C-alpha positions in Angstrom: 16.1 -6.7 -12.2 16.7 -3.0 -11.4 16.1 -1.7 -7.9 13.0 0.3 -8.8 11.4 -2.6 -10.6 12.1 -4.8 -7.6 10.7 -2.2 -5.2 7.5 -2.3 -7.3 7.2 -6.0 -6.6 7.9 -5.5 -2.9 5.3 -2.8 -2.8 2.7 -5.1 -4.3 3.7 -7.9 -1.9 3.2 -5.5 1.1 -0.5 -5.4 0.1 -0.9 -9.1 1.3 -0.3 -8.4 5.0 -1.9 -4.9 4.8 -5.1 -6.6 3.5 -5.5 -8.1 7.0 -6.0 -4.7 8.5 -9.7 -4.3 7.5 -10.5 -7.4 9.5 -8.9 -5.8 12.6 -10.6 -2.5 11.9 -14.1 -4.1 11.6 -13.7 -6.2 14.7 -12.4 -3.4 16.8 -14.6 -0.7 15.3 -17.8 -2.7 16.0 -16.5 -3.5 19.5 -16.0 0.2 20.3 -19.5 0.9 18.9 -21.0 -1.7 21.2 -19.2 -0.3 24.3 -18.1 3.3 23.5 -17.5 4.1 27.2 -16.0 1.0 28.8 -14.1 -0.2 25.6 -14.9 -3.8 26.5 -15.0 -3.6 30.3 -18.8 -3.3 30.3 -19.6 -5.8 27.5 -18.3 -9.3 26.9 -19.2 -9.1 23.2 -17.3 -5.8 22.8 -14.3 -7.3 24.7 -14.4 -10.3 22.4 -14.4 -8.2 19.3 -11.7 -5.7 20.5 -9.4 -8.4 21.7 -9.9 -10.4 18.4 -9.0 -7.4 16.3 -6.1 -6.7 18.7 -4.7 -10.1 18.0 -4.2 -9.1 14.4 -2.7 -5.8 15.2 -0.3 -7.2 17.8 1.1 -9.7 15.3 1.6 -7.4 12.3 5.3 -8.1 12.3 5.0 -11.8 11.7 2.1 -11.2 9.2 4.5 -9.0 7.2 7.1 -11.8 7.2 4.5 -14.3 6.0 2.7 -12.0 3.6 5.8 -10.5 1.9 7.3 -14.0 1.5 4.1 -15.2 -0.1 3.6 -12.1 -2.2 7.1 -12.2 -3.7 7.1 -15.9 -4.4 6.9 -16.8 -8.1 4.0 -19.2 -7.8 2.3 -17.8 -4.7 2.7 -21.0 -2.8 2.0 -21.6 0.8 5.5 -23.1 1.3 6.9 -19.6 0.7 4.7 -18.2 3.5 5.8 -21.0 5.8 9.4 -20.2 5.0 8.8 -16.5 6.0 7.3 -17.6 9.3 10.1 -20.0 10.1 12.8 -17.4 9.2 11.1 -14.7 11.3 10.8 -17.0 14.3 14.5 -17.9 14.1 15.6 -14.3 13.8 13.4 -12.9 16.5 14.1 -15.7 19.0 17.9 -15.4 18.6 17.7 -11.6 18.9 15.3 -11.5 21.9 16.9 -9.7 24.9 17.3 -13.0 26.8 19.1 -14.7 23.9 21.2 -11.7 23.2 22.3 -11.6 26.8 23.5 -15.2 26.5 25.1 -14.8 23.1 27.0 -11.6 24.0 27.8 -12.8 27.5 26.4 -9.6 29.2 23.9 -9.0 31.9 20.3 -8.6 30.9 20.3 -4.9 31.8 23.3 -4.3 29.5 21.5 -5.6 26.4 21.0 -2.7 23.9 17.4 -1.3 23.8 17.3 -2.1 20.1 16.7 -5.8 20.8 13.6 -5.1 22.8 12.1 -3.8 19.6 13.3 -6.6 17.3 9.7 -7.9 16.7 8.7 -5.2 14.2 7.4 -4.7 10.7 10.8 -3.7 9.4 12.3 -7.0 10.4 9.2 -8.7 9.0 9.6 -7.1 5.6 13.4 -7.9 5.5 12.8 -11.6 6.5 9.9 -11.9 4.0 12.1 -10.6 1.1 15.0 -13.0 1.9 12.7 -16.0 2.4 10.9 -15.3 -0.9 14.3 -15.2 -2.7 15.4 -18.4 -1.1 12.1 -20.0 -2.1 12.2 -18.8 -5.7 15.8 -20.0 -6.2 15.6 -23.4 -4.4 12.0 -24.7 -4.5 12.7 -26.8 -7.6 16.1 -28.1 -6.6 16.5 -31.9 -6.8 18.9 -33.5 -4.3 20.7 -36.8 -4.7 18.5 -39.9 -4.2 19.7 -40.4 -0.6 18.4 -37.0 0.3 15.5 -37.0 -2.2 12.9 -36.6 0.5 14.3 -33.1 1.2 14.2 -31.9 -2.4 12.1 -29.1 -3.8 9.8 -27.3 -1.4 10.9 -29.4 1.6 14.4 -28.0 1.2 13.2 -24.4 1.6 12.4 -24.4 5.4 15.8 -25.9 6.1 17.5 -23.2 4.1 15.4 -20.4 5.6 16.2 -21.6 9.1 19.9 -21.5 8.3 19.4 -18.1 6.7 17.6 -16.9 9.8 20.7 -17.8 11.9 22.9 -15.9 9.4 20.6 -12.9 9.5 20.5 -12.9 13.3 24.3 -13.0 13.4 24.6 -10.0 11.1 21.8 -8.1 12.9 23.4 -8.8 16.3 25.9 -6.1 15.4 24.1 -4.1 12.7 20.6 -3.8 14.2 21.5 -1.5 17.1 23.0 1.0 14.6 20.1 0.7 12.2 17.6 1.0 15.1 19.2 4.1 16.5 19.4 5.7 13.1 15.7 4.9 12.5 14.8 6.4 15.9 16.6 9.6 15.1 14.8 9.8 11.7 11.5 9.0 13.3 12.0 11.7 16.0 12.7 14.3 13.3 9.5 13.3 11.5 7.5 13.5 14.7 9.1 16.8 15.6 7.7 18.3 12.3 4.3 17.5 13.8 1.5 18.7 11.5 4.0 19.8 8.8 5.4 16.3 8.7 1.9 15.0 8.2 1.3 17.4 5.4 4.5 16.5 3.6 3.6 12.8 3.9 0.2 13.4 2.3 1.8 15.3 -0.6 4.5 12.7 -1.3 2.1 9.9 -0.7 0.0 11.0 -3.7 3.0 12.1 -5.8 4.8 8.7 -5.5 1.5 6.9 -6.5 2.3 8.0 -10.1 5.1 5.4 -10.2 3.6 3.0 -7.6 6.3 3.8 -5.0 3.8 5.0 -2.3 4.1 1.4 -0.9 7.7 2.2 0.0 6.7 5.4 1.7 3.7 4.7 3.9 5.2 1.9 6.1 7.5 4.6 7.6 4.5 6.6 8.9 1.7 4.0 9.2 3.7 1.1 10.7 6.5 0.5 13.2 9.5 1.2 11.0 10.7 4.3 12.8 8.5 4.1 15.8 5.5 6.1 14.5 3.2 3.1 13.9 0.2 5.3 13.4 -2.4 2.7 12.2 -1.8 -0.1 14.7 -1.6 2.5 17.6 -4.8 4.1 16.5 -6.7 0.8 16.1 -5.4 -0.2 19.5 -7.6 2.5 21.0 -7.9 2.3 24.8 -5.1 -0.3 25.1 -2.7 2.0 23.1 -3.6 4.9 25.4 -2.9 2.7 28.5 0.4 1.5 27.1 1.5 5.1 26.3 2.0 4.3 22.6 -0.9 6.6 21.6 -1.8 10.2 22.4 -5.3 11.5 21.8 -5.2 14.3 19.3 -1.8 13.1 17.9 -2.2 9.5 17.0 -3.9 9.3 13.6 -2.4 12.5 12.2 -1.0 10.5 9.3 -4.4 9.2 8.4 -7.2 11.7 9.3 -6.5 14.2 6.5 -7.1 11.6 3.9 -10.8 11.3 4.8 -11.8 14.8 3.4 -9.9 13.9 0.2 -11.2 10.4 -0.4 -14.8 11.0 0.7 -15.3 14.6 -0.6 -12.4 16.0 -2.7 -12.0 13.3 -5.3 -15.7 12.8 -5.8 -15.9 16.6 -6.4 -13.1 16.3 -9.0 -15.1 13.5 -10.7 -18.2 15.8 -10.8 -16.1 18.6 -12.3 -14.7 16.3 -15.0 -18.1 15.0 -15.8 -19.5 18.6 -16.2 -16.5 19.5 -18.5 -16.9 16.4 -20.7 -18.0 16.8 -24.3 -21.7 16.5 -24.8 -21.5 13.3 -26.8 -19.3 11.7 -24.1 -21.3 12.7 -21.0 -23.1 9.4 -20.8 -20.0 7.3 -20.9 -18.1 9.7 -18.7 -20.8 9.7 -16.1 -20.8 5.9 -15.8 -17.0 5.9 -15.3 -16.9 8.9 -12.9 -19.8 7.7 -10.7 -18.3 4.3 -10.3 -14.9 5.7 -9.4 -16.4 8.4 -7.1 -18.5 5.8 -5.2 -15.4 3.6 -4.8 -13.4 6.6 -3.4 -16.2 7.7 -1.1 -17.2 4.4 0.4 -14.0 2.4 0.4 -11.2 4.9 -0.1 -10.0 3.1 -3.2 -8.9 6.0 -5.3 -6.7 4.6 -8.1 -9.6 4.2 -10.6 -10.4 7.9 -10.3 -6.8 9.2 -9.9 -5.5 7.3 -12.9 -8.4 8.6 -15.0 -6.7 12.1 -15.1 -3.2 11.4 -13.7 -1.5 11.2 -17.2 -4.2 13.0 -19.2 -3.8 16.2 -17.1 -0.7 15.9 -14.8 -1.1 19.5 -13.7 -4.4 18.5 -12.1 -2.8 15.6 -10.4 -0.1 17.9 -8.9 -2.8 20.1 -7.6 -4.5 17.1 -6.1 -1.2 16.1 -4.4 -0.8 19.6 -3.0 -4.4 19.7 -1.7 -3.9 16.3 0.0 -0.9 17.6 1.8 -2.9 20.7 2.9 -5.7 18.4 4.1 -3.4 16.3 6.3 -1.7 19.5 7.7 -5.1 21.0 8.6 -6.4 17.9 10.3 -3.2 17.4 12.2 -3.0 21.0 13.3 -6.6 21.1 14.5 -6.3 17.6 16.1 -9.3 16.3 14.2 -8.6 12.6 14.2 -10.0 9.5 12.6 -8.2 6.3 11.4 -8.6 3.4 9.1 -7.8 -0.2 8.7 -8.0 -0.2 4.9 -8.3 3.3 3.5 -10.0 6.6 4.3 -13.5 5.8 3.0 -16.9 6.1 4.6 -16.9 2.6 6.0 -13.6 3.1 7.9 -14.8 6.6 9.0 -17.9 5.2 10.6 -16.1 2.3 12.2 -13.4 4.6 13.7 -15.7 7.2 15.1 -16.2 5.4 18.4 -12.5 4.7 18.9 -11.3 6.6 22.0 -8.5 8.1 19.8 -11.0 9.6 17.4 -11.0 13.2 18.6 -13.4 15.7 17.0 -13.8 13.3 14.1 -17.0 15.0 13.0 -15.0 18.1 12.0 -13.5 16.1 9.2 -16.9 16.2 7.6 -16.9 20.0 7.7 -13.4 20.0 6.4 -14.5 17.6 3.7 -17.4 19.8 2.6 -14.9 22.7 2.2 -12.6 20.5 0.2 -15.5 19.4 -2.0 -16.0 23.0 -3.1 -12.3 23.6 -3.5 -11.7 20.5 -5.6 -14.8 21.2 -7.8 -14.2 24.8 -8.6 -10.4 24.4 -8.9 -10.7 21.4 -11.3 -13.5 23.0 -13.3 -11.6 26.3 -13.6 -8.3 24.6 -14.6 -9.9 22.3 -17.1 -11.8 25.1 -18.9 -9.2 27.8 -18.6 -6.3 25.8 -19.9 -8.4 23.4 -22.1 -7.0 20.3 -20.3 -7.8 16.9 -21.6 -9.8 14.9 -19.0 -12.0 11.8 -19.4 -14.7 12.4 -22.1 -13.1 15.7 -23.1 -11.5 16.1 -26.6 -11.8 12.4 -27.4 -14.1 10.1 -29.3 -16.8 8.3 -27.4 -15.5 5.0 -26.1 -17.2 1.6 -26.5 -17.0 -1.8 -24.9 -14.5 -4.0 -26.7 -15.3 -7.5 -27.7 -13.1 -10.4 -26.8 -11.7 -10.4 -30.3 -10.9 -6.7 -30.1 -9.2 -7.2 -26.7 -7.1 -9.9 -28.3 -6.1 -7.7 -31.2 -5.4 -4.8 -28.8 -3.2 -7.1 -26.7 -1.2 -8.2 -29.7 -0.7 -4.5 -30.7 0.4 -3.8 -27.1 2.9 -6.6 -27.2 4.3 -5.4 -30.6 4.6 -1.9 -29.3 6.4 -3.1 -26.1 9.1 -4.8 -28.3 7.5 -8.2 -29.0 7.1 -11.3 -27.0 10.8 -11.8 -26.7 11.2 -8.5 -24.8 8.6 -9.4 -22.1 9.7 -11.5 -19.2 6.9 -11.2 -16.7 3.3 -9.8 -16.7 1.4 -8.5 -13.8 -1.2 -5.8 -13.2 -2.9 -3.6 -10.6 -6.2 -1.8 -10.8 -5.4 0.3 -13.9 -1.9 -0.6 -15.2 0.2 -3.4 -16.6 3.3 -4.0 -14.5 5.9 -5.6 -16.8 9.3 -7.0 -16.3 11.1 -6.6 -19.7 14.6 -7.1 -21.1 14.9 -3.5 -22.3 12.3 -0.9 -21.6 13.9 1.3 -24.2 12.4 -1.0 -26.9 8.9 0.1 -26.0 7.3 2.6 -28.4 5.6 5.1 -26.0 3.9 7.0 -28.8 2.5 3.8 -30.3 1.3 2.7 -26.9 -0.5 6.0 -26.4 -2.1 5.7 -29.8 -3.4 2.3 -28.8 -5.2 4.0 -25.8 -2.6 3.9 -23.0 -3.0 6.9 -20.7 0.6 6.7 -19.6 3.9 4.8 -20.2 6.3 4.7 -17.3 9.8 3.0 -17.7 11.1 1.7 -14.4 14.8 1.6 -15.2 15.9 -0.8 -18.0 14.0 -3.8 -16.8 10.7 -2.5 -15.7 7.8 -0.9 -17.6 4.3 0.2 -16.6 1.5 0.9 -19.1 -1.7 2.6 -17.8 -4.4 0.7 -19.7 -7.4 1.7 -17.7 -10.0 0.4 -15.2 -11.9 -2.7 -16.5 -9.6 -3.2 -19.4 -6.3 -3.9 -17.8 -7.3 -7.3 -16.4 -8.4 -8.5 -19.8 -5.3 -7.3 -21.5 -3.0 -8.8 -18.8 -4.8 -12.1 -19.0 -4.5 -12.2 -22.8 -0.9 -11.2 -22.7 0.0 -14.0 -20.2 -1.7 -16.5 -22.6 0.3 -15.0 -25.6 3.5 -15.3 -23.7 2.8 -18.9 -22.5 2.2 -19.9 -26.1 
């Protein structure tokens, strides 16, 4: 598989550990609401909730090892998750400062600082990937009868523990160099301050077009280069006490998303509805209102963004620029709020009592301004340049029957190059994620005629087809059945 295609898989696997963050956000958010002054010191219940949420945040590194190993395993088996945990424990134990002191034969105060930071998400992701590959390759291996008990999935923990020792040996010499390079990189990003936040916002939205935003956000949101924006923000008072968080600074890679998700994108949806053809307004309204509500309340934006991303790429570029500007403004003005899942209303309310949420209410004012900017910019561009957006310049859509979905799936398979060209089928909210023998065999024009909003080759072995919200799950399911038969 090509590197871009593999990174797509890693990106999706990262969502497994990231999905634990909402639990931490809810627990800690409610705790800060109960005791907004003492942050747990004046309420046993608040302390219980804050500490419980902190338990998730404090163990994000091992959750990444477990989650990535599970997410990348072919059959999503718990044995793969166990393998990730075992490998992570072996690596981090062997590379702890005390163990390194013994292994290298040096005094404790001579151990490189890098090994004091070995328990981080970067190592978790690395270990998770390696553990998943070991599981995928060896979980069906049959050993000779004398060793039959250790065949299959029982063999995997043994191999991952050995792999953990090998990884630790390599990292013993490589990790200090990697760590120092990452620290330099992180310091450069931090030195850019608000501008760095703005650039992150711009590229975060731009890389969403090919699903590579999952490779970008860990640098800013987690402890890859020392920024660790989300865990530090959720840590609240404890992060301030530890010196890992600074009020007015921590959260700068999150806060600017709230005006976009809660106000900007819903305004774009309203503009597209108003610009839809008269005969399509009813169908367009149902699509736009559902996508806008998802964006506002939860911060889930893919259904809305993919509705115009490929139909009107110029609009999407404008959206990416405006996202960057929003993050720059929020960071410059030190208007801070954070999230455990995404920048929707639920996370906004939960984070408002966090001691690191500084002037969070100003994000509402900023959001109202962005509502107007998005609405009038989108409406002007659509009408002035006659851009095609949902419900505009197309026949009214209808709900397909099961038989029609089946026929559509067969047509998609044929346009992709036939069953023999498709190796693996997966999907996200709006698009098929396919592993293929040769992406060049796919007929992009035919796929678009069938209704695909976009066709994205990921090297030779990867292909994404934007089918659309509500339909992609049905097509993917039918396609898997067709391939299995």
